[in-house]
N, C-alpha and C positions, 0 to 999 in steps of 0.2 A: 832781425838779430841786432841787438844793441850792444855797443861796446861798453856801455856804462855798467858798472858792477852794482849788484844788489847788496844789501847789508849782509855781511858774513861770507861774501864771495870774493875770492882773489882772482884778479884777471891774469896774474902771473902763474903759469902752469909749473907746478913742482914735479919732481921726478915721479912721485907716486901717481899724480894726475896723468902724466904721459903714459905710465905703465897701464893704468886703467883704460885710457883712451885706445891704446894699441890693442889691448885685450878685447875691447868692444868691437873694434874694427875687424879683428880676426873672427869674432863670433858672428857678426853680421855678414862678413864676407863668406863665412862658412855656410850661411843659410842658402846662398845661391848655389854653392857646391852640393849641399844636401838635396835641394830641389832637383838638381841635375841627376842625382842618384835615384830619386823617387819617381819622377815622371816616367810614364810608360808602364808602371806597375799598379798605380792607383788612379782613379778618376780625379779630375782637377778639384771639383767641389769637395770631395771627400778628404783630399789632402789638406785643404785650407780649414775645413771644419774640425778635423782632428788636431791640427796645429793650434788653433785658438782655444779649443777645449782643454788641451793639455796645459797651455799657458795660463788659462783661468785657474786650474787646480793649483799650479805652482804659485801664482800671485796671491790667491786667497789664503794659501798656507802661510805665506809671508805676512799677510795682513793679520791673521789670527795669532801667529807666533809672536809678532811684535806688538800686539795689543792696539793696533790702529782702530779708530772708530769706524763702524760700518755706516755708510750713508743711507739716508732715508728720504722718501719723497718721490712721488710719481714723476714730477717734472725732471728731477735729477736723473732718475733711471731712464727716462725718455731721452735725455741728452747723452747718456752713456750708450744707448742703442744707436743713435745717430752717429756718434763718434766711432763706434765699433764698425759701422757700415763704411764710413769714409776712410778710416785709418787701417782697417783690417780686411773686411769682407771684399770690398772692391779691389784695392791694390794687390792683396795677396792672391786673389783669384786671377787677376790679369797677369801677374808675374809668373805664376805657375803655368798658366796657359801659354804665355810667351816662351817659356823655357822648354816647351815641347818642340820648339823650332829653332831657338837661338841658344848659343852657349852661355854658360854662367858669367863669363867675363864681360861679354857684350851687354847682358842684362844688367849687370852691376854698374856699368858705365852709364847706361841710359837712366838707371835709377838715381844716379848722382846728379841728375838735373833737378831733383826735388827742390833744392834751395832757390833755383832760378824761378820756378813757378811759385814758390812761397813768396818771393819778393813781389811778383806780379799780383797774386791774389791779395796779399796784405795791402798793397797800394790801392787796390780797387775797393776793398770792403772794410778796411780798418782806418779810421780817421787819424789815429795816432801813430801809424806806421807807414807814412808816405816815403817812397824811395827817393834817394838823392840821384843826381845825374850820373854819378859814378856807378851806383848800383844798377841803374837802368842800362848803362853801357855794358856792365858785366853780364846782365841778363841777355842783352842783344848778342854779345860775343859768344856766350855759351850756347844759346839757341841756334846761332849761325853755325857753330861747330856741329851741333846735332843734325841740322838740316843737310849740311854737306856730307856728313858721315852716312846718314841713312840713304841719301840720294845716290851717292857713289856706290854704296854697298848693294843697293837694289838694282842699279844699272849693270853691275858686274855679276848679277845672279848670286850674290852672297847668301843672305839669310831671309830675304823677303821683307817687304815693307810693313805688312800688317802686324806681325809680332812686335816689331820695334815701336810702332805707333801705340800698341797696347802698353808697352813699358812706359811710354810718355804719359799715357792716360793714367797709369798707376801713380806716377809722380805728381800729376795734377790733383789726384784724389788725396794724396798725402798733404799737398799744399792746402787744400780746402780744409782738411782735418786740423791742420796747425792753426788756421784762423778760427775755426769753430771751437777748438779746444781751449782757447784763451779764457773762456768763461769759467772753467773749473778752478783756475788760479784765483780769479776774482771771487769765487764762492768760498775760497779757503779750503778746498778739498785736497787732501794729501795726494801727492803725485802717484804713489804706488797704489793707493785706493782707486785713483782715476784709471790707471792702467788695468787694474783688476776689473773694474766696472766696464771698461771698454771691451776687453776680450770676452767678458760675460755677455755683453750685448751682441757682439758678433757671433758668439756661439749659439745664442737663442735664434738667430736668423739662419745660420749655416747648417746646424745639425739636422733640423727637420728637412731643409732643402736637399742635403746630401742623401738622406734616407729616401726621400721621394724620387729624386732624379737618378741617383747611383745605386740605391739599395745597399745592403750590407756587403762589405768587402769579401771577396772570395778567399778561400783558405790556401790558394796556391801562391800567395804573395810571399816572397823570400823574407827570411828573418832579418837580413841586413836592411831591407827596406823599412820594416816596422821600426827597427832601431833608429834609422835615419829620421823617420817621422817623429818619434818620441824626442830625439835630440833637438829637432827643429822646433818643436813646441816648447819643451822644457827649458832648453838652454838658449836657443837663438831668438825666442820670443819672450818667455816668462822671465827668466833670470837676466836676460839682456836689458829688459825694461828697468829692473832693479839697479843694474849697473849704470844704465843711462842716467837715471835720476840721481844717483850718487854723484856722478861727475858733474851733472847740471848744478847740484847744490853746492859743490866745492869750487867749481871753476866758471860757472855761468854759461849762458846760451851761446855766446860767440865762440868760446873755446870748444864746446861740445860739437859745434858745427864742423870742426876740423875732421871729424870722423868720416865726413863725406869724401874727403880726399883719399882716405886710407882704405875704405871698403873695397873699391875696385881692384886695388893691388892684391889684397889677400884672396879675393874671389878669382882673379885671373891666375894667380899662382896655384891655388888649390885645383882649379879646373885643368890646368896644364899638367900638374903632377899626377892627378888621380883619374881624370876623365879623358885625358888625351886631347883636350880642347886647345885651340890656338886662335889667335886674332891676327888679322892682317894689318898692313900699314895704315889703311883707311881708318880702322877702328881705333888704333893707338893714336893716330893724329887727332881724331875726334875727341878722345879722352884728354889729350893735351890742351885742346882749345876750350873744352868744358872746364878743365882745371883753371885755365887762365880767367875765364868768366867768373868762376867761384872765388878766385883770389881777388878780383876787382870788387866783388860784392863784400867779401870779408874785410878788405881795406887795409889790413895790417901790413902786408908785404909792400903794397904801394906806399903806405905811410912811412915805412922804414927806408924805402929807396929814395923818397923825395928829399931834397935838400931842406935844411931847417929854415924857417922864415926869418 
């Protein structure tokens, strides 16, 4: 994440930008809440497959309505397929599976480690995104908070270690997708078209897999669960990507990263209000340490606190 602004991007967030950012954090925080409603009623692979398929329909509708050009070329669609696996199939599946055992709030906290792993992956594989010492210190701080949180939680018999490790694996997959996805900008592919191609690629992988492993869903699934699945795909995946790219174009990558701080708050509140979930002191302390690490990576809070040279 670079603090330098691209042409046409304002690094100063206006009131409208903050409103869109808060709305996006609520939508993405709501995705953890919706998964908490759905798990136990549908198999994991089926949930993820329906989610990306609905998102694909929404995003391609946006592409056609707005007249965006449809990409061509086998190599480009192969890249969409890889991106769909890294950014959708793997992390979505791990998150849904993890939420069969851990609450939405804890899942969202662990998902907030994505920028930490993104810094590490970018430093390792991208020659033009080497991390500074401050960012590496932020990564170490955040991961230290995660290690303490998971260790203490597992020792106290809280939620078990494996589902929490699965959430970290999902964050690593997101980080790899971020590095891999840089090529689409270099190719000049419209971001909304990239998102549509990505969820199409993941749908191609997941729909046959869901039918093979899970079969067709049974008819005894409650209507509220189907509604939650549709909202998860249409709003929390499809339209959320449109909103994400709108903020990205207006305010830049550094500002859009602030959503990471806000998603756990909305996920925890929704889980507490509607699912009766609660988090202990260990999890809240871990969230605070992860937030400190993210603030060090972002750099703006530290920069404002430092005395002028």
